[in-house]
N, C-alpha and C positions, 0 to 999 in steps of 0.2 A: 504494500500500500504506500502511495507517494504522499507527499505533503499537501498536494493540491486536489486530491480526489474529491474532497467535499465541495469544491467550488467550480471544478472544471466544466460541469454540464449546466451551470446556472445561466439564465438569460442575462443579457446586458441590462444594467439598471437604466430605467427611464426616469428622467427628471421632468416633472410637469412644468409646462411653459418654456421649456428649453429644447429646441429641435435637435435631433441627432446630427452630428457633423458628417459631411459627405466624405467619401474615401480619400479623395485627393487632399483635402484639407487635413484630414487625420494623418495621412502619410507624410505630409510636409512637416509635421511636428517632430518626426523621427528622422528626417533627412539629415545628412551630415552638414555641419556648418563650417565656415572658414575660420578655424581657430587662429590661424596664422595669416592675417590679412597681408596681402602683398607678396606672399610666398610664391605663388605661381608666376607673378611678374618677375620676381628676382631670379627664379630658375630659368625663365625664358631669356632674360637679359644675360645671364651667365653663359647660356648656350649659344648666344648670337656671336657669329664669327666676325672678326675684323682682320684686315690685312696689315702687315708690317710695312713701314715706309722703306722703299728701296733706295739705297745710297748709290748715287751715280758717280762715276769716275770723273777726273778732270778732263779727260779726252771727250767723254760724253757731254760734259758741260760746254766745252768749246764747240762741239757740233750743234748743240742747242742754241748757243749764242749766234752762230752763223745763220741758222734757220730763222731765228728771231729777227736778226738784221735784214735778211732777205724778205721776210714777210712785211716788215715795216717799209722797206724801200719799194716793193712791188705792189703792195696792197692786196695781194692774193689772199683768198680765204684759207684758213688753216684749221686743223683739228688738233686740239691740245689735250693731252692726258695729264692729269694732275692729281695730287694726293689731297684728300679731305680728312682731317683729323676727327676722330670720333669724340663727341662731347662727354660720353659717359664711361668709356673704358679705353684702355690702351690700344693703340693702333688706329685704324681708320679704313678708308676705301679709296679706290682710284675711280675717278670720273672723267668724262670727256666733254668738251664743249667745242662747238664749231662756230666759225665766224671770222671776222676781220679784226686784226689788232689795231686799236686806235692809237695807243702810245705806250711807252714804258716809263714808269715813274722810278727814277733812280733814288729819290728820297725814301719811298716806301718799298723799294725793290719789288715792284709789282708790274705785271702786264695788265693793261686796261683794254678790255675788249670793247667793240662798238656798242654792244648792248649794256655797257656800264659795269659788267662783272670784272672784279679785280682778282687776279691770280698771283699769289706770291711766287716769285721767281724760284725760290728754293723748293717749292712744291711741284714744279713742272717736271714730268718724267719724259715726255716726248712731244714733239711738234711735227706734224705731217701736213704736206700740201695736198 
């Protein structure tokens, strides 16, 4: 004989003036809750991959300088691959933008595109015509 044999077959109690709860609402009472708020977001952020910045050689920098000067002199459209640092974790990602170079700011060490976008010279990996 178990501890609950005396109550196992009893009907559910009915409280006058209080309607019974539907199955979905009753089940929601026992559903798991987020005891650690933000945990799922933290796990997702940790799992998000970033790229490391590629260090280019002096020879590659000379090649990029030549391409930059040619783009400025000819006004030809270019595609620039550059590094964007991640704001939340180490590393970042490489992006590309296409267009014409408007000018180069020696004060800010930045390439200014016609659309107003500024790219730090140190972040540029490649310039293609």
